[in-house]
N, C-alpha and C positions, 0 to 999 in steps of 0.2 A: 504494499500499500504505500501511498504518499502522505508526508506531513508537510504542514506549511506553519511556519510562525510569522504572523505578520505577511510582511511582503515577501519573506525569504522561505524559498521551497527546499526541501531537504533531499528531494528525491526521492526515488524507491527505498523503502526500508524494509528489512526482513524481520524486524521487531523482535530479535534475539533476546529472551528473559532469562535471567539468572537469580538465584537467591544467595546473597552475599553477607558477609560480616561486614558492616560499614565502616569501621574503624580502619581495618586491613584494607579493604577495596578503595576507599577514599585516598590513602597514603600511597597504595601503589599505582593507582590509575590517574590520579589528579595532584598528587602531592600535596594533599589538603587534609585538613583535619576535621573530623566528624562532630567535634564537641559542641558545636553552636548550630547545628543542623536539624537537630530534632528526628533523627531518622531512628525508625524502630530496629531491632536486632534479633533476628536476621531482617534485611530488607530487600525487596524485588526491585531490579534493576532492567530496564528495557532499554537496549542500545536501538537508537535510530542511525540512519546514514550520516546525520550531522550533529547529533548530540547524544547524550545519556540522560534518561528520566528514571527516577528514583519515586516508587510509590509508597508515600507515606501512610496513606490510608484509602478507603474506596473515595473519599472527597478531596483529597489534598496529594498533589506531587511537588517533586523537587527537581527543578529543569537546569542542567548545566548548559549555560549558552554565552559564548564568546568571552569564557574565562571567569563567568561569575555563576553563584547559584541562585536562582530565583524561586520562590513559592508560589503555586498555583493552585487556586482553590475552585471547586465546581461551584458554578453559579445556579443555587436553587430557584426554580420559578416561583 
């Protein structure tokens, strides 16, 4: 499937899903600390063609974008 963030299209992504220990994964993959990101342990990680998304819970994601981590929340109607 294709994913788009604003005007930036990621292109085709295979949505590779893994369950990981956040402290080690963030240190190895992003050279970052998980201390302030409030991720569950273990956390589900979805790899897209252009970024990585962490599933915090059914209504919240953590999105890595252009060197930053952003919280994303589902808008309830």
